[in-house]
C-alpha positions in Angstrom: -3.3 -1.8 -14.0 -5.9 -1.0 -11.4 -6.6 2.6 -10.4 -7.4 3.4 -6.8 -10.5 5.5 -6.4 -10.1 7.9 -3.5 -12.1 10.2 -1.4 -11.1 13.5 0.2 -9.8 12.8 3.7 -10.7 14.8 6.7 -8.3 14.3 9.6 -5.3 13.1 7.6 -3.9 16.6 7.0 -2.8 19.5 9.1 -4.5 22.9 8.7 -2.3 23.8 5.8 -3.7 20.8 3.8 -0.3 19.0 4.1 -0.4 15.3 5.1 0.4 14.5 8.7 3.9 13.3 9.3 4.3 9.5 8.7 4.7 7.2 11.7 7.6 4.8 12.0 5.4 2.0 10.8 4.4 3.8 7.6 6.0 3.6 4.2 6.2 7.0 2.5 7.4 7.7 -1.0 6.8 11.1 -2.5 3.2 12.2 -1.7 2.1 8.6 -1.0 1.9 7.2 2.6 1.0 3.6 3.2 -0.2 3.6 6.8 1.1 0.9 9.1 2.7 -1.2 6.4 5.9 -1.7 8.4 3.9 -3.0 11.4 3.3 -6.2 9.5 6.8 -7.6 9.9 5.8 -9.7 13.0 3.1 -10.2 15.5 -0.4 -11.7 15.2 -1.4 -12.1 11.5 -5.1 -12.3 12.3 -5.0 -8.9 14.0 -4.0 -7.3 10.6 -5.5 -9.5 8.0 -8.2 -11.9 6.8 -7.4 -15.4 5.7 -9.2 -17.3 3.0 -8.4 -20.4 0.9 -6.1 -18.4 -1.3 -4.0 -16.7 1.3 -4.0 -13.5 3.4 -5.5 -10.1 2.7 -3.9 -7.3 4.8 -6.0 -4.1 5.0 -3.9 -1.0 4.5 -4.9 2.7 4.2 -3.1 4.9 1.7 -3.0 8.6 1.9 -2.0 10.8 -1.1 -0.9 14.4 -0.5 -0.7 17.0 -3.2 0.8 15.6 -6.3 0.4 12.3 -8.1 -0.2 10.1 -9.7 1.9 7.5 -7.7 2.1 4.0 -9.0 2.9 1.0 -6.8 4.1 -2.2 -8.5 4.9 -5.6 -6.9 8.4 -6.6 -7.7 8.6 -9.3 -10.4 10.2 -11.7 -7.9 7.0 -12.0 -5.9 4.2 -11.4 -8.4 3.2 -15.0 -8.4 2.6 -14.8 -4.7 1.6 -11.2 -3.9 -0.7 -8.5 -5.2 -2.6 -5.3 -4.6 -6.3 -5.0 -3.9 -7.3 -1.4 -4.2 -10.1 0.0 -6.3 -13.3 -0.4 -4.2 -14.7 -3.5 -5.8 -15.5 -6.5 -3.5 -14.1 -9.7 -4.9 -11.3 -7.7 -6.6 -8.6 -10.0 -7.8 -5.1 -9.1 -6.7 -3.2 -7.1 -9.3 0.5 -6.4 -9.7 0.2 -2.6 -10.0 -2.1 0.2 -8.8 -2.0 3.9 -9.7 -3.2 6.4 -7.1 -4.6 9.7 -8.4 -5.7 12.2 -5.7 -8.4 14.8 -5.6 -7.2 18.2 -6.9 -6.1 20.4 -4.1 -6.9 17.9 -1.3 -5.4 15.1 0.6 -7.0 11.9 -0.6 -7.4 8.6 1.3 -7.7 5.1 -0.1 -8.6 1.8 1.6 -7.4 -1.4 0.1 -5.3 -4.5 0.9 -2.1 -6.3 0.1 -2.6 -10.0 -0.7 0.0 -12.7 0.0 -0.8 -16.3 -1.1 -0.3 -19.4 1.0 0.7 -18.8 4.6 0.8 -15.0 4.1 4.5 -14.7 5.1 6.8 -13.1 2.6 9.2 -10.3 1.9 7.6 -8.4 -0.9 9.5 -5.8 -3.0 7.5 -2.7 -4.1 8.6 -0.4 -6.8 7.0 3.0 -6.1 7.0 5.8 -8.7 5.8 9.3 -7.9 4.8 11.1 -11.2 7.5 10.8 -13.8 10.3 10.1 -11.2 12.4 7.1 -11.0 10.9 4.1 -9.1 12.0 3.6 -5.5 12.4 0.1 -4.2 10.9 -0.7 -0.8 10.9 -4.2 0.6 8.0 -4.9 3.0 7.9 -7.9 5.4 4.5 -9.6 5.7 5.1 -11.5 8.9 8.5 -12.8 7.7 10.6 -10.9 10.2 13.5 -8.8 8.9 13.9 -8.7 5.1 17.2 -8.4 3.4 17.2 -5.5 0.9 
């Protein structure tokens, strides 16, 4: 499992230190917000990602408020096709799971990517677990239109 390395984020919190409210295009589970992830359901792929010979890499910002860790796992049904690329290393191979650990007492930002092989279009299930809580299933469309849950 890869661990996202974060930095304290100015501008992603209000004056109390709480994360700003998520937008309609964000995915939020517990203290983790994946910025703009729901905006990838349709539109122009090239505006959101980079294409190479393996598939598409969609850049996504993650913000972790107080709390953590939070673990994001690609559902087993799409692991052969999708992965997470967080951790700061260029050339990082997609991995099925990433744990985000924030800076103590601060909102922490991470920059990474979601990878989808081939044409980059898929409905990808994510199992997101905040701390010791039960995982929550979120299905994200990567340019595949509306996904059935």
